[in-house]
C-alpha positions in Angstrom: 55.8 30.7 16.1 55.7 29.9 19.8 57.3 32.1 22.5 61.0 31.5 22.9 61.9 28.5 24.9 58.6 26.7 24.4 58.7 23.2 22.9 56.0 20.9 21.4 56.1 17.1 21.2 53.3 15.0 19.7 52.4 11.9 21.7 49.7 9.3 22.2 47.7 8.9 25.5 46.1 5.5 25.5 45.4 5.8 21.8 44.3 9.4 21.9 46.3 12.0 19.9 47.9 14.6 22.3 50.6 17.1 22.2 53.0 18.1 25.0 53.7 21.8 25.3 56.5 22.8 27.7 57.7 26.3 28.4 61.2 27.0 29.6 60.0 27.8 33.1 57.8 24.7 33.5 57.4 22.9 36.8 58.3 19.2 36.4 55.3 18.1 38.5 52.1 20.1 37.4 50.2 19.6 34.1 47.4 21.6 32.4 45.2 19.1 30.5 44.0 21.5 27.7 40.8 20.9 25.7 40.7 23.2 22.7 37.7 25.0 21.2 36.4 25.1 17.7 32.7 24.1 18.0 33.6 20.4 18.5 34.2 20.3 14.7 37.5 22.2 14.2 40.9 20.7 15.2 44.0 21.6 17.2 45.3 24.6 15.3 48.3 27.0 15.7 46.0 29.7 17.1 45.3 27.4 20.0 49.0 26.5 20.3 49.9 30.1 20.6 47.3 30.9 23.3 48.2 27.8 25.3 51.9 28.5 25.1 51.3 31.8 26.8 49.0 30.2 29.4 51.7 27.7 30.1 54.4 30.3 30.5 52.1 32.4 32.8 51.3 29.3 34.9 54.9 28.0 34.9 53.4 24.7 33.9 53.5 22.3 30.9 50.4 21.2 29.1 49.0 18.1 27.5 46.7 19.3 24.7 44.1 16.7 23.6 43.5 16.4 19.9 40.1 14.8 20.4 37.9 13.3 17.7 35.6 15.7 15.9 32.0 16.0 14.9 30.1 15.5 12.6 32.1 12.3 11.8 32.5 11.5 15.5 29.7 13.2 17.5 29.0 12.9 21.2 30.4 11.1 23.2 33.6 10.7 21.2 35.3 13.9 22.2 34.3 13.4 25.9 35.6 9.8 25.8 39.0 11.0 24.4 39.3 13.7 27.1 38.6 11.1 29.9 41.1 8.7 28.4 43.8 11.4 28.3 43.1 12.4 31.9 43.3 8.8 33.1 46.5 8.3 31.1 48.0 11.2 33.0 47.1 9.5 36.3 48.4 6.1 35.2 51.6 7.8 34.1 52.2 9.0 37.6 50.9 12.6 37.7 49.0 13.1 40.9 45.5 14.5 40.4 46.3 17.4 42.8 48.9 18.5 40.2 46.5 18.6 37.3 44.3 21.5 36.2 41.8 20.9 33.3 41.3 24.0 31.1 39.5 24.7 27.9 38.0 27.4 25.7 34.6 27.5 24.0 33.7 23.9 23.1 36.7 22.9 25.2 35.3 24.8 28.1 32.2 22.6 27.7 34.3 19.5 27.6 36.2 20.7 30.7 33.0 20.7 32.7 31.6 17.4 31.3 34.9 15.7 31.8 34.8 16.8 35.5 31.2 15.6 35.8 31.9 12.2 34.3 35.0 11.7 36.4 33.1 12.6 39.6 30.2 10.3 38.7 32.5 7.4 37.8 34.5 7.7 41.0 37.8 9.0 39.6 40.0 11.3 41.6 39.4 14.9 40.5 42.0 17.5 39.5 43.1 20.4 41.6 41.0 22.9 39.7 39.6 23.8 36.3 39.5 26.9 34.0 36.6 27.6 31.6 37.2 30.2 28.9 34.1 31.4 27.0 32.5 28.0 27.6 29.3 26.9 25.8 27.3 25.2 28.5 23.8 25.2 27.0 23.6 23.7 23.5 19.9 24.5 23.4 20.8 28.2 23.4 18.3 29.3 26.0 20.5 32.0 27.7 19.3 35.6 27.3 22.6 36.8 25.8 22.6 34.1 23.2 20.3 36.0 20.8 20.8 39.5 22.1 24.5 40.2 22.4 26.6 41.3 19.4 29.7 39.2 19.6 32.0 40.0 16.7 33.6 36.6 16.7 30.8 34.0 17.4 27.3 34.2 16.1 24.3 32.3 17.4 23.6 30.7 14.1 27.1 29.3 13.9 27.2 28.1 17.5 23.8 26.4 17.1 25.0 24.7 13.9 28.1 23.3 15.6 26.0 22.2 18.6 23.8 20.2 16.3 26.8 18.5 14.8 28.2 17.6 18.2 24.9 16.4 19.6 24.4 14.2 16.6 20.7 13.8 17.0 20.7 13.3 20.7 18.9 15.5 23.2 21.1 18.7 23.6 19.9 19.0 27.1 21.6 15.9 28.3 23.9 16.9 31.2 27.0 15.5 29.5 26.2 17.5 26.4 25.0 20.6 28.1 26.4 20.9 31.6 23.9 23.7 32.3 21.4 21.0 32.9 23.6 18.8 35.1 24.6 18.5 38.7 27.7 20.5 39.6 28.1 19.6 43.2 31.5 18.0 44.1 33.5 19.7 41.4 36.9 21.3 42.1 37.5 25.1 42.2 36.5 26.8 38.9 37.8 29.9 37.2 35.3 31.2 34.6 36.3 33.9 32.1 33.7 35.4 29.7 33.5 38.7 27.7 30.8 41.2 28.3 29.8 41.2 24.6 29.7 37.4 24.2 26.6 35.5 23.2 27.8 33.0 25.8 27.7 35.5 28.7 24.5 34.0 30.1 26.0 30.5 29.9 28.9 31.7 32.1 26.8 33.6 34.6 24.3 30.8 35.0 27.2 28.3 35.4 28.7 30.3 38.1 25.4 30.7 39.9 24.6 27.0 39.8 28.1 26.0 40.8 28.0 28.3 43.8 24.6 27.0 44.9 26.1 23.5 44.7 28.9 24.5 47.0 31.7 24.8 44.4 34.4 27.4 44.9 33.9 29.7 41.8 35.6 32.8 40.4 33.6 34.4 37.6 35.4 37.3 35.7 33.4 39.2 33.1 35.7 41.3 31.0 34.3 44.6 29.8 33.8 45.0 26.0 35.5 41.7 25.2 34.4 39.0 22.7 34.6 35.2 22.4 38.0 33.8 23.6 39.8 37.2 23.3 42.7 35.4 25.1 43.8 34.2 21.6 45.1 37.7 20.9 47.8 37.5 23.5 50.3 39.3 23.7 49.0 41.9 21.2 45.8 42.8 23.1 46.4 44.1 26.6 43.1 42.6 27.9 44.2 39.2 26.5 47.6 39.4 28.3 45.8 40.4 31.5 43.4 37.4 31.2 46.1 35.0 30.5 48.2 36.2 33.4 45.2 35.8 35.7 44.7 32.2 34.5 48.4 31.6 35.2 48.1 33.0 38.7 45.0 30.9 39.4 46.7 27.7 38.2 49.9 28.3 40.2 47.9 29.0 43.3 45.8 25.9 43.0 48.5 23.4 42.2 50.6 24.7 45.1 47.8 24.9 47.6 46.6 21.4 46.7 50.0 20.0 47.8 50.7 22.3 50.7 
């Protein structure tokens, strides 16, 4: 069940399956383009709807969630192509880029970054900002925490298996598969959330360092004793509510400042 006053409506965005989520306090202008997690192999589920509904309410913003194609049946670049089409559909539908924030968790955090990189390289107008929640940025798994941290939700073996399905035999170090190996200059402001106990802690820290070196405005928040995408436990876990509220404040600030 979604928070009171929140509505869902399935739609198509240039042939891509999407779902509008609108809280009762939504601004009519701004949109979160949300890219869900699930290791590029699991779909758009109620647990993601619940988390996104709370993010929308905290941001006073509606969202367009992309139900992108999944591996292993549709490996890279299928999911990325769907995310790009959904973003461009928003633009064609009249939403200004400065009123869009791209956000995603886990595999969706990866797609958030690669969508931004592809848009930049192809000359598209970029959104106001982006949010990466527990993003997997290095599908080769070279980060120190990948094999040392004890994340109760995500194991290295599962993450590596999903990464292989998504890469589909291609080099996992290609920048549009693993943004850790890509050029980050020119991206919009980034908010990065990661838990202290995550196997993907190193992915987040290295992402923030590389983005800062490239001149990107970055906020990295490492939450003590938290695990992979703890935000999904909102509103029952205080740390999840705090994290979701912080994302909402970041989105509100960025879409307002972009048009000020």
